[in-house]
C-alpha positions as CSV (number, residue, x, y, z in Angstrom):
1,M,59.0,-10.5,-24.8
2,R,57.9,-13.1,-22.6
3,K,58.4,-10.3,-19.8
4,V,56.3,-7.7,-22.4
5,I,53.3,-10.6,-22.7
6,A,53.3,-11.4,-18.7
7,F,52.6,-7.5,-18.3
8,L,50.1,-7.3,-20.4
9,V,48.5,-10.4,-19.6
10,L,48.5,-9.2,-15.7
11,G,47.2,-5.8,-16.8
12,L,44.2,-7.2,-18.5
13,M,43.5,-9.4,-15.4
14,A,43.7,-6.1,-13.1
15,T,41.5,-4.2,-15.3
16,G,38.9,-7.0,-15.2
17,S,36.3,-6.1,-18.2
18,A,37.9,-3.1,-19.7
19,F,37.7,-4.8,-23.2
20,G,34.1,-6.9,-22.1
21,K,30.8,-5.9,-21.5
22,S,30.1,-3.1,-19.3
23,V,26.8,-3.7,-17.2
24,L,27.0,0.2,-15.8
25,K,26.7,1.2,-19.3
26,D,23.8,-1.1,-20.1
27,V,22.0,-0.1,-16.9
28,K,22.5,3.4,-17.7
29,K,21.2,3.3,-21.5
30,R,18.2,0.8,-20.5
31,G,17.6,3.4,-17.6
32,K,16.9,0.8,-15.0
33,V,18.6,-2.4,-13.0
34,K,17.4,-5.9,-13.6
35,C,17.4,-7.3,-10.2
36,G,16.8,-11.3,-10.0
37,V,14.5,-11.5,-7.0
38,T,12.8,-14.2,-4.9
39,Q,9.0,-14.1,-4.8
40,G,6.8,-14.6,-1.8
41,V,9.4,-14.4,0.7
42,A,7.8,-12.2,3.4
43,G,10.2,-9.8,4.7
44,F,13.0,-10.1,2.0
45,S,11.2,-10.0,-1.6
46,A,7.3,-10.2,-2.1
47,P,5.1,-8.4,-4.1
48,D,1.6,-7.1,-3.3
49,S,-1.8,-7.3,-5.0
50,K,-0.9,-4.2,-6.8
51,G,2.7,-6.0,-7.9
52,N,4.5,-3.4,-5.8
53,W,7.6,-5.3,-4.4
54,S,8.9,-4.9,-1.1
55,G,11.7,-6.5,1.3
56,L,15.0,-6.4,2.4
57,E,16.7,-7.6,-0.8
58,V,14.2,-5.2,-2.8
59,D,15.7,-2.4,-0.9
60,V,19.3,-3.5,-1.7
61,C,18.1,-3.4,-5.6
62,R,16.9,-0.4,-4.8
63,A,19.8,1.2,-3.5
64,V,21.8,0.3,-6.5
65,A,19.5,1.8,-8.7
66,A,19.7,5.0,-6.5
67,A,23.4,5.1,-6.7
68,V,23.7,4.4,-10.5
69,L,20.4,5.9,-12.1
70,G,19.8,8.8,-8.8
71,D,16.3,7.2,-8.7
72,A,15.5,4.0,-6.2
73,K,12.3,3.1,-8.4
74,K,14.0,2.4,-11.5
75,V,14.4,-1.5,-10.8
76,Q,12.7,-4.2,-12.9
77,F,12.2,-7.0,-10.4
78,I,12.6,-10.7,-12.2
79,S,11.3,-13.6,-10.1
80,L,13.7,-16.6,-10.3
81,S,13.3,-19.8,-9.0
82,A,16.1,-21.6,-6.8
83,Q,17.2,-23.4,-10.1
84,A,17.2,-20.8,-12.8
85,R,18.8,-17.9,-10.5
86,F,22.2,-18.5,-11.4
87,T,21.9,-19.3,-15.2
88,A,19.6,-16.0,-15.5
89,L,22.8,-14.0,-13.9
90,Q,25.2,-15.7,-15.9
91,S,23.3,-15.3,-19.4
92,G,22.9,-11.7,-18.5
93,E,19.0,-12.0,-17.9
94,V,19.7,-9.9,-14.8
95,D,22.4,-7.6,-14.0
96,M,22.5,-8.9,-10.1
97,L,20.8,-11.3,-7.9
98,S,19.3,-9.9,-4.9
99,R,17.3,-13.2,-3.5
100,V,17.9,-15.4,-0.9
101,T,21.1,-16.8,-2.1
102,T,23.7,-18.3,0.4
103,W,27.4,-17.5,-0.3
104,T,29.5,-20.7,-0.8
105,L,32.9,-21.5,-2.0
106,S,31.7,-23.9,-5.0
107,R,28.9,-20.8,-6.1
108,D,31.6,-18.0,-5.5
109,T,34.1,-20.1,-7.9
110,A,32.6,-22.8,-9.5
111,L,29.8,-20.8,-10.8
112,G,31.2,-17.7,-11.6
113,L,29.7,-15.5,-9.2
114,N,30.9,-12.9,-7.0
115,F,29.0,-12.1,-3.8
116,G,28.7,-8.7,-2.0
117,P,28.5,-7.7,1.3
118,T,26.2,-10.1,3.3
119,T,23.1,-8.5,4.0
120,F,21.5,-11.0,6.2
121,Y,23.3,-13.4,8.4
122,D,20.8,-16.6,8.9
123,G,21.2,-20.4,9.3
124,Q,18.8,-23.5,8.8
125,G,16.3,-24.5,11.0
126,F,13.4,-26.7,10.7
127,M,9.5,-26.0,11.7
128,V,7.5,-28.6,13.2
129,R,3.8,-28.7,14.5
130,K,3.4,-27.8,17.9
131,S,0.4,-30.7,18.2
132,D,3.4,-33.2,17.3
133,K,5.6,-32.3,20.8
134,I,8.9,-32.1,19.0
135,K,11.7,-30.3,20.7
136,S,14.9,-31.4,19.0
137,I,15.8,-31.9,15.6
138,K,17.5,-35.5,17.0
139,E,13.5,-36.2,17.6
140,L,13.1,-36.1,13.7
141,N,15.0,-39.5,13.1
142,G,13.0,-41.2,10.6
143,A,10.8,-38.2,9.9
144,S,9.8,-37.3,6.6
145,I,10.8,-33.5,5.6
146,C,10.0,-31.2,3.1
147,T,13.0,-29.2,1.4
148,Q,13.5,-27.3,-1.8
149,Q,15.3,-28.5,-4.5
150,G,18.4,-27.5,-6.0
151,T,19.4,-25.2,-2.6
152,T,21.9,-25.4,0.2
153,T,19.0,-26.4,2.2
154,E,19.0,-29.7,0.6
155,L,22.9,-30.3,0.8
156,N,23.0,-28.9,4.3
157,L,20.2,-31.4,5.5
158,T,21.8,-34.4,4.0
159,D,25.1,-33.8,5.5
160,Y,23.8,-33.2,8.7
161,F,21.3,-36.3,8.8
162,R,24.4,-38.4,7.9
163,A,26.9,-37.0,9.9
164,N,24.5,-37.5,13.0
165,R,23.7,-40.9,12.0
166,L,19.8,-40.2,11.7
167,K,17.7,-41.4,9.0
168,F,14.8,-39.0,7.0
169,K,12.7,-39.1,4.3
170,P,13.1,-36.4,1.7
171,V,10.4,-34.7,0.2
172,I,11.1,-32.4,-2.4
173,Y,9.7,-30.0,-4.5
174,E,11.2,-27.4,-7.1
175,S,9.4,-24.2,-5.4
176,N,9.6,-22.6,-2.0
177,D,5.8,-22.3,-2.3
178,E,5.2,-26.1,-3.3
179,V,7.3,-26.6,-0.2
180,T,5.5,-24.5,2.2
181,Q,1.9,-25.8,1.2
182,A,3.3,-29.7,1.6
183,F,4.4,-29.2,4.9
184,F,1.1,-27.3,5.7
185,K,-1.0,-29.7,4.3
186,K,0.8,-32.3,6.7
187,R,2.5,-34.1,3.7
188,C,5.7,-34.0,5.7
189,D,6.5,-34.0,9.3
190,A,8.6,-31.2,9.2
191,F,9.7,-27.8,7.0
192,T,13.6,-27.0,7.1
193,N,14.6,-23.6,5.2
194,D,16.9,-20.7,6.3
195,A,15.3,-19.7,10.0
196,S,13.9,-16.2,8.4
197,G,12.1,-17.9,5.9
198,L,10.3,-20.2,8.0
199,V,9.7,-17.2,10.6
200,A,7.9,-15.6,7.4
201,E,5.8,-18.5,6.3
202,R,4.7,-18.9,9.6
203,S,3.9,-15.3,10.0
204,K,1.4,-15.7,7.0
205,T,-0.8,-18.3,8.6
206,K,-4.0,-18.3,10.4
207,N,-2.8,-19.8,13.6
208,P,1.0,-19.1,13.9
209,D,1.1,-20.7,17.6
210,D,0.0,-24.2,15.7
211,Y,3.8,-24.4,14.3
212,I,7.4,-24.3,16.4
213,I,10.8,-23.3,15.0
214,L,13.3,-25.5,16.7
215,K,15.9,-23.3,18.4
216,E,18.8,-25.4,16.7
217,L,20.6,-24.4,13.7
218,I,22.5,-26.8,11.5
219,S,24.2,-24.2,8.8
220,K,25.8,-21.0,8.3
221,E,23.9,-19.1,5.6
222,P,25.4,-15.7,4.8
223,L,22.7,-14.3,2.3
224,G,23.5,-11.3,-0.1
225,P,23.6,-9.9,-3.5
226,A,25.6,-11.5,-6.4
227,V,27.0,-10.4,-9.7
228,A,28.5,-12.3,-12.7
229,H,32.5,-12.6,-12.5
230,G,34.1,-10.0,-15.4
231,D,33.1,-7.0,-14.5
232,D,34.9,-5.3,-11.4
233,Q,33.5,-2.0,-11.7
234,W,29.7,-3.5,-11.6
235,F,30.7,-5.7,-8.5
236,D,32.5,-2.6,-7.0
237,I,29.0,-0.6,-7.1
238,V,26.9,-3.1,-5.7
239,K,29.2,-4.1,-2.9
240,W,29.8,-0.1,-1.7
241,S,26.0,0.2,-2.0
242,V,25.4,-1.9,0.6
243,Y,28.6,-1.0,2.6
244,A,27.0,3.0,2.2
245,M,24.1,1.9,4.2
246,I,26.1,0.2,6.9
247,E,28.4,3.2,7.2
248,A,25.4,5.5,7.4
249,E,24.1,3.8,10.2
250,E,27.4,3.7,12.1
251,K,27.5,7.8,11.5
252,G,24.1,8.0,12.5
253,I,22.9,9.3,9.4
254,S,19.2,8.3,8.0
255,S,17.0,9.0,5.2
256,K,15.3,11.6,7.6
257,N,18.1,13.5,8.4
258,V,20.7,12.9,6.0
259,D,19.8,16.7,4.8
260,K,21.0,17.9,7.9
261,F,24.2,16.3,7.7
262,L,25.1,18.2,4.3
263,K,25.8,20.9,6.4
264,S,28.5,19.1,8.1
265,K,31.9,20.1,8.2
266,D,33.5,16.9,9.3
267,P,35.6,15.7,6.1
268,G,34.4,12.2,6.2
269,I,30.6,12.7,6.0
270,K,31.6,15.5,3.4
271,R,33.2,12.7,1.3
272,F,30.5,10.2,1.9
273,L,27.6,12.4,1.2
274,G,29.5,13.8,-2.1
275,K,30.1,17.5,-1.2
276,T,33.7,16.4,-1.4
277,V,34.7,14.9,-4.8
278,G,36.2,11.5,-5.3
279,N,34.2,8.6,-4.0
280,G,31.7,9.0,-7.0
281,K,34.9,9.3,-9.1
282,S,36.4,6.0,-8.1
283,L,33.1,4.1,-8.7
284,G,32.4,5.7,-12.2
285,I,29.2,7.1,-10.8
286,D,27.6,10.5,-9.4
287,E,29.2,11.9,-6.4
288,K,25.6,11.7,-4.4
289,W,25.5,8.1,-4.9
290,A,25.3,7.3,-1.3
291,Y,23.4,10.5,-0.3
292,N,20.9,9.4,-3.1
293,I,20.9,5.7,-1.5
294,I,20.5,7.0,2.2
295,K,17.7,9.7,1.6
296,Q,15.5,7.4,-0.7
297,V,16.1,3.8,0.6
298,G,17.5,4.5,4.4
299,N,20.4,3.4,6.2
300,Y,20.8,-0.5,7.1
301,A,18.8,-0.1,10.8
302,E,16.0,1.5,8.4
303,I,15.4,-1.4,5.9
304,F,16.0,-4.2,8.4
305,E,13.5,-2.7,11.1
306,R,10.8,-2.0,8.3
307,N,11.5,-5.3,6.5
308,V,11.9,-7.8,9.3
309,G,12.2,-6.5,12.5
310,M,10.2,-5.6,15.5
311,S,8.2,-3.0,13.3
312,S,7.4,-5.7,10.9
313,P,5.0,-8.7,11.0
314,L,8.6,-11.2,11.5
315,K,9.9,-9.4,14.6
316,L,13.1,-10.4,14.4
317,E,15.5,-9.0,16.5
318,R,19.0,-7.6,15.3
319,G,21.1,-10.1,16.6
320,V,24.2,-11.0,14.7
321,N,22.8,-8.6,12.1
322,A,23.7,-5.5,14.4
323,L,26.5,-3.2,13.9
324,W,29.8,-4.7,14.9
325,T,29.9,-1.7,17.3
326,K,26.9,-3.6,19.0
327,G,27.8,-7.1,19.0
328,G,27.0,-7.9,15.6
329,L,29.0,-8.8,12.5
330,H,28.0,-5.9,10.1
331,Y,31.2,-3.8,9.7
332,A,31.6,-1.5,6.3
333,P,35.4,-0.6,5.1
334,P,36.3,2.9,4.9
335,V,34.1,4.6,2.7
336,R,37.1,6.9,1.6
């Protein structure tokens, strides 16, 4: 009897949410993906004056909608603060998070989250005013530093200064907008955030050259989508939606040429684009899921370049965000 019970317990653990709530069913019934995003972070997730969202993380939401619903436009974007994001995900207010959120051990375990593949490798930096002639973080000893409450940024700041026996005066605000405005209104000597976020905020000023982002980084900040524990199928869909964009870049498949690849005789490409049955069945969605992502949203290179790359106002180089074949960290497991 004990062996039977143990077997049943292991079976339930393996099937995950087989007897629980299915996010996929809810999304299909609703006809849209509810995606938690940051508001106002240029290049990552920001609405224009007409309420049209754009950004790298926004495109991740659209990729999931394309995979599940066949239409990248079927997304409801829900702006969430750093304090509200995890509660919103745990309560089911959103189906997934695709906002500036760092993958950490405590969030992955204690908060009951599953993080998808990293979509942007970042690190925490500092922005200062050029007129202050600060060249190094060590020169910020005793300075007042603006940061956002309830973030890894706040914790990293405290840890770094304590470890290096430096003193600082924390100037903490609840929202990113409040932190940014406080720095530009000279309520603090420096502004700390993910380096990409600093670049985004500087790009929106009238005189970007008045500000310097120090070269030193004090942390690793792997940013990517997250879902709640308990639904392995939904986690798989979000995870492989990201991997599909990375795989497409590696195979040279883009939104512009994907239709030509439909004629390919390559078994791997036929399977990837849904000409051969298998991948969609495994995920529980349409066989054309990857094709829909690439056709409607693009491969990883496309979403990077238009949102944060050299073709965007941020003009960030690929660096560690390049493919593994080009010296970067992005790598997709075999899509088969």
